[in-house]
N, C-alpha and C positions, 0 to 999 in steps of 0.2 A: 548450555544452549549456545547456538551460533547464529549470528545474523546472516540472512541470505539476501544478497543484493550485489549487483555489479554496476559500475558506471556505464553510461550509454543508454539510449532509449530502448527499453524493453529487452535488455540483454539477458536477464535472468528470469527464472520462474517467479521469484518474488516481485520483480519489476512488472512482469506481465500480469500477475494477479492484482497488483496495486493499480495499474492503469485500467484494468477491466472493472474493478470495484469502484474506483474513484470516478471513472467515466459514468458508471451507473448512477452514482450519487449526484453528480453534477449535470447529468443529462447531455454529456458530450461523448464523441467517439474516442475510444482509448487511444487511437492513433494520433489524436490531437494533443496528447499529454507527453511531455518529455521529462526525463529525470531531473533536469535543471529548471523546470517550470516552477516559479514561486507560487505557493499556495494562494496568497491574496490575489495575485494576477489572474488566476483561473477561477476565482469565485469560491474558493474553499476556506470558509471561516471555521471557527472552533466547533460549531455544531456540525458542519459537514464532515469534519475530521472524526468526530465521535460516531456519526452515522457510518462513515467509511469503515471504522473498526468493526461494527456489527455486520456490515455487508461483506467485508473481506472474510470474516470468520464463517459466515453462511456459505460463501463461495468455496471456501476451503473444505467445509464439511461435504458439500456436493461433490467436490473433486477427490474426496477421500484422502486427505493429507493428514495422516496420523502424527501426533506430536506437535501440531501447529498451535501457535499463539501469537498475540500482538503484545509487544513490549510497551506498556503504557507510559513508562518514563521517556522512551524515545519518541513515542507518538506525541506527547505533550510539547516537545521541543522541535518537532519537524517544521522545517521552513520551506521545503520543496517536495516534489513528487519522489525524488530519490531518497529523501529522508524517510518518507512514509514506507517505501520499500524496505529500508533498513530496519524499520520497526517490526517487521515480520520475522518470526523465528520458528525454527523447527528444532525439536530436541534431538540430538544426535547421540549415538552410543559410543 
């Protein structure tokens, strides 16, 4: 498995998916979220992060992203939006 994520606001597919899903969970526009936004500062507590994992998986299914998963170990230690993006993985061949 390889982590998908790049520095910068919404630079990678994982970052875009993260901001879309997290924005949905928090009720904010994805454009308001930056990779360096600390989770507590944007209102994302541990419950919101768990809901984020469910929402991002549902969004991935809708987008037909085969081999997609959320790395729960990385999710548990995420401190900012970029860390959440790095918790998204796709199985590569």
